C-alpha positions as CSV (number, residue, x, y, z in Angstrom):
1,X,14.7,-50.2,-38.4
2,X,15.5,-46.5,-38.5
3,X,14.2,-44.5,-35.6
4,X,12.7,-41.1,-36.2
5,X,14.2,-39.0,-33.4
6,X,12.9,-35.5,-32.8
7,X,16.1,-33.6,-33.4
8,X,16.1,-29.8,-33.4
9,X,18.5,-27.3,-35.0
10,X,21.7,-26.5,-33.0
11,X,21.8,-22.9,-31.9
12,X,25.1,-21.1,-31.9
13,X,25.6,-19.5,-28.5
14,X,27.6,-16.3,-28.4
15,X,30.3,-15.9,-25.7
16,X,28.5,-12.9,-24.0
17,X,25.4,-15.1,-23.6
18,X,27.4,-17.6,-21.6
19,X,28.7,-14.9,-19.4
20,X,25.2,-13.6,-18.8
21,X,24.0,-17.1,-18.1
22,X,26.7,-17.7,-15.4
23,X,26.1,-14.4,-13.7
24,X,22.3,-14.9,-13.7
25,X,22.8,-18.4,-12.2
26,X,25.0,-17.0,-9.5
27,X,22.3,-14.4,-8.7
28,X,19.4,-16.9,-8.7
29,X,21.4,-19.2,-6.4
30,X,22.0,-16.3,-4.0
31,X,25.8,-16.6,-4.5
32,X,25.5,-13.0,-5.5
33,X,23.2,-10.8,-3.4
34,X,21.8,-7.3,-3.8
35,X,24.6,-4.8,-3.1
36,X,27.4,-7.2,-4.0
37,X,29.9,-6.1,-6.6
38,X,31.0,-8.1,-9.6
39,X,34.7,-8.1,-10.4
40,X,36.1,-5.3,-12.6
41,X,35.8,-5.6,-16.4
42,X,39.5,-6.6,-16.5
43,X,39.0,-9.3,-13.9
44,X,35.9,-10.6,-15.7
45,X,37.9,-10.7,-18.9
46,X,40.5,-12.9,-17.3
47,X,38.0,-15.1,-15.5
48,X,35.8,-15.8,-18.5
49,X,38.7,-15.6,-21.0
50,X,36.9,-13.3,-23.3
51,X,37.4,-9.9,-24.8
52,X,36.4,-6.5,-23.2
53,X,33.7,-6.1,-25.8
54,X,32.2,-9.4,-24.9
55,X,32.1,-8.4,-21.2
56,X,30.6,-5.1,-22.0
57,X,27.9,-6.7,-24.1
58,X,27.1,-9.1,-21.3
59,X,26.9,-6.3,-18.8
60,X,24.6,-4.3,-21.1
61,X,22.2,-7.3,-21.3
62,X,22.3,-7.7,-17.5
63,X,21.6,-4.0,-17.0
64,X,18.7,-4.1,-19.5
65,X,17.1,-6.9,-17.4
66,X,17.6,-4.9,-14.1
67,X,20.0,-7.4,-12.6
68,X,23.1,-5.1,-12.3
69,X,24.1,-1.5,-12.6
70,X,27.4,-0.8,-14.2
71,X,29.2,2.5,-14.3
72,X,32.2,2.8,-16.7
73,X,35.5,3.2,-14.9
74,X,34.0,2.3,-11.5
75,X,36.8,0.5,-9.7
76,X,34.3,-1.3,-7.5
77,X,32.8,-3.2,-10.4
78,X,29.1,-3.6,-11.4
79,X,26.6,-3.7,-8.6
80,X,24.0,-6.5,-8.2
81,X,20.6,-4.8,-7.8
82,X,17.5,-5.6,-5.7
83,X,14.7,-7.3,-7.6
84,X,12.4,-4.8,-9.1
85,X,9.2,-4.8,-11.2
86,X,10.7,-2.2,-13.6
87,X,11.3,-4.6,-16.4
88,X,7.9,-6.3,-16.0
89,X,6.3,-2.8,-16.1
90,X,8.1,-2.0,-19.4
91,X,7.0,-5.3,-20.8
92,X,3.3,-4.7,-19.9
93,X,3.5,-1.2,-21.4
94,X,5.0,-2.5,-24.6
95,X,2.4,-5.3,-24.9
96,X,-0.5,-2.9,-24.6
97,X,1.0,-0.2,-26.9
98,X,1.7,-2.9,-29.6
99,X,-1.8,-4.2,-29.0
100,X,-0.5,-7.7,-28.2
101,X,-2.9,-7.6,-25.3
102,X,-6.0,-5.4,-25.4
103,X,-6.4,-2.5,-23.0
104,X,-9.6,-4.1,-21.8
105,X,-7.6,-7.2,-20.8
106,X,-5.2,-5.1,-18.8
107,X,-8.1,-3.3,-17.0
108,X,-9.7,-6.7,-16.3
109,X,-6.4,-7.9,-14.8
110,X,-6.2,-4.7,-12.7
111,X,-9.8,-5.3,-11.4
112,X,-8.7,-8.8,-10.2
113,X,-5.5,-7.5,-8.6
114,X,-7.2,-4.6,-6.8
115,X,-10.0,-6.7,-5.5
116,X,-7.7,-9.4,-4.1
117,X,-5.2,-6.9,-2.7
118,X,-8.0,-5.0,-0.8
119,X,-9.5,-8.2,0.5
120,X,-6.2,-9.4,1.8
121,X,-5.3,-6.0,3.2
122,X,-8.5,-6.0,5.3
123,X,-7.6,-9.5,6.6
124,X,-3.9,-9.0,7.2
125,X,-3.0,-5.4,7.7
126,X,-1.2,-4.3,10.8
127,X,-1.9,-1.1,12.7
128,X,1.3,0.4,11.3
129,X,0.1,-0.4,7.7
130,X,-3.4,0.9,8.4
131,X,-1.8,4.2,9.6
132,X,0.2,4.3,6.3
133,X,-3.0,3.9,4.3
134,X,-4.6,6.7,6.3
135,X,-1.6,8.9,5.7
136,X,-1.8,8.2,1.9
137,X,-5.5,9.3,1.9
138,X,-4.6,12.5,3.7
139,X,-1.9,13.2,1.1
140,X,-4.4,12.6,-1.7
141,X,-6.7,15.2,-0.1
142,X,-3.8,17.7,0.0
143,X,-3.0,17.2,-3.6
144,X,-6.5,17.8,-5.1
145,X,-5.7,21.5,-5.2
146,X,-2.4,20.8,-7.1
147,X,-4.0,19.2,-10.2
148,X,-4.4,15.7,-11.7
149,X,-0.7,14.9,-12.0
150,X,0.1,15.5,-8.4
151,X,-3.1,13.8,-7.3
152,X,-2.3,10.7,-9.4
153,X,1.0,10.4,-7.7
154,X,-0.7,10.5,-4.3
155,X,-3.3,8.0,-5.5
156,X,-0.5,5.6,-6.5
157,X,1.0,5.9,-3.0
158,X,-2.4,4.9,-1.6
159,X,-2.6,1.8,-3.7
160,X,1.0,0.9,-3.0
161,X,0.3,1.1,0.7
162,X,-2.8,-1.2,0.3
163,X,-0.8,-3.7,-1.7
164,X,1.9,-3.7,1.0
165,X,-0.8,-4.4,3.6
166,X,-1.9,-7.5,1.6
167,X,1.5,-8.9,2.6
168,X,1.8,-10.7,-0.8
169,X,4.9,-9.6,-2.7
170,X,3.7,-11.0,-6.0
171,X,0.6,-8.9,-5.8
172,X,2.7,-5.8,-5.2
173,X,5.0,-6.6,-8.1
174,X,2.1,-7.2,-10.5
175,X,0.2,-4.2,-9.2
176,X,3.2,-2.0,-9.9
177,X,3.7,-3.5,-13.4
178,X,0.2,-2.8,-14.5
179,X,0.0,0.6,-12.9
180,X,2.5,2.2,-15.3
181,X,0.6,1.1,-18.4
182,X,-2.6,2.7,-17.1
183,X,-1.7,5.7,-15.1
184,X,-0.4,7.7,-18.0
185,X,-3.6,7.1,-19.9
186,X,-5.8,8.1,-16.9
187,X,-3.7,11.2,-16.2
188,X,-4.0,12.3,-19.8
189,X,-7.8,11.7,-19.6
190,X,-8.0,13.8,-16.4
191,X,-6.0,16.6,-17.9
192,X,-8.4,16.8,-20.8
193,X,-11.5,16.4,-18.7
194,X,-13.3,19.7,-17.9
195,X,-14.5,18.1,-14.6
196,X,-11.1,16.8,-13.4
197,X,-11.7,18.4,-10.0
198,X,-14.9,16.4,-9.6
199,X,-13.3,13.2,-10.8
200,X,-10.4,13.6,-8.3
201,X,-12.9,14.2,-5.5
202,X,-14.9,11.1,-6.6
203,X,-11.7,9.0,-6.6
204,X,-10.8,10.2,-3.1
205,X,-14.3,9.4,-1.9
206,X,-14.0,5.9,-3.3
207,X,-10.7,5.3,-1.7
208,X,-12.1,6.5,1.7
209,X,-14.8,3.8,1.4
210,X,-12.1,1.2,0.7
211,X,-10.1,2.5,3.7
212,X,-13.2,2.1,5.9
213,X,-13.7,-1.5,4.9
214,X,-10.0,-2.3,5.4
215,X,-10.0,-0.6,8.8
216,X,-13.0,-2.7,9.9
217,X,-11.5,-5.9,8.6
218,X,-14.3,-6.4,6.1
219,X,-12.4,-8.1,3.3
220,X,-15.5,-9.0,1.2
221,X,-16.6,-5.3,1.1
222,X,-13.1,-4.0,0.5
223,X,-12.7,-6.3,-2.5
224,X,-16.1,-5.6,-4.0
225,X,-15.6,-1.9,-3.7
226,X,-12.2,-2.0,-5.3
227,X,-13.4,-4.0,-8.3
228,X,-16.3,-1.8,-9.0
229,X,-14.3,1.4,-8.6
230,X,-11.6,0.2,-11.0
231,X,-14.0,-0.3,-13.8
232,X,-15.7,3.1,-13.1
233,X,-12.3,4.8,-13.0
234,X,-10.9,3.3,-16.2
235,X,-14.2,3.0,-18.0
236,X,-13.7,6.1,-20.1
237,X,-10.5,4.8,-21.7
238,X,-12.0,1.6,-23.1
239,X,-14.8,1.0,-25.5
240,X,-18.4,0.7,-24.2
241,X,-18.5,-2.9,-25.4
242,X,-15.4,-3.7,-23.4
243,X,-16.8,-1.9,-20.4
244,X,-20.0,-3.9,-20.5
245,X,-18.1,-7.2,-20.8
246,X,-16.0,-6.3,-17.8
247,X,-19.1,-5.8,-15.7
248,X,-19.2,-9.4,-14.6
249,X,-15.6,-9.2,-13.2
250,X,-16.6,-6.6,-10.6
251,X,-18.8,-9.1,-8.8
252,X,-17.4,-10.6,-5.6
253,X,-14.8,-13.3,-6.2
254,X,-13.5,-15.7,-3.6
255,X,-10.0,-15.3,-2.3
């Protein structure tokens, strides 16, 4: 009897992909840590027994994924980098701009992230972290007079300080990744808006309410406020139908 095995096509693997694979494995196993240096291009050529062009292609791929930073001619060799949400941020941006995911879906995800982060921040924040959130609010107030772009940067710092207080690194990474895809749109909207001053003041008032809930340790209120404020803040950049559909997400969710 002939068995029908589930064979698949054999993929030809290029030499540079093998180099990338080995270096990625060394980083994932912590054999290479942030700040460590890879050998020079010449040493890598000898180690992997490949051409200079192969090594350079491998380094280009590793740089594009944010794993290493390579400077031509640097005798110290490419540097292994600290993990960063930069690549994830670029991917989210690309997915939205290519309409692979809808803007309303991104806003929905942001609602969930903000609500959870604020709830956890109220439950877990230290006094030092609370002071950092307060300082971020003060910075936002100072930037109102400098316009939407400066204010948006200060607002980002506020949210970053809240995410840090949640003490959940994955929340921080996802928050940073979604921020980039949304902040440009909101800044543009504020720039075009004749009442940008009023909108900045409203955003500041909302963040002060969240701060009060975090300060008092009221996680449920902090999360509820965050969810409702996100849909209010981003509502103008999505369709009325999408905004109505997102209304249910703003209700309190368990953490």
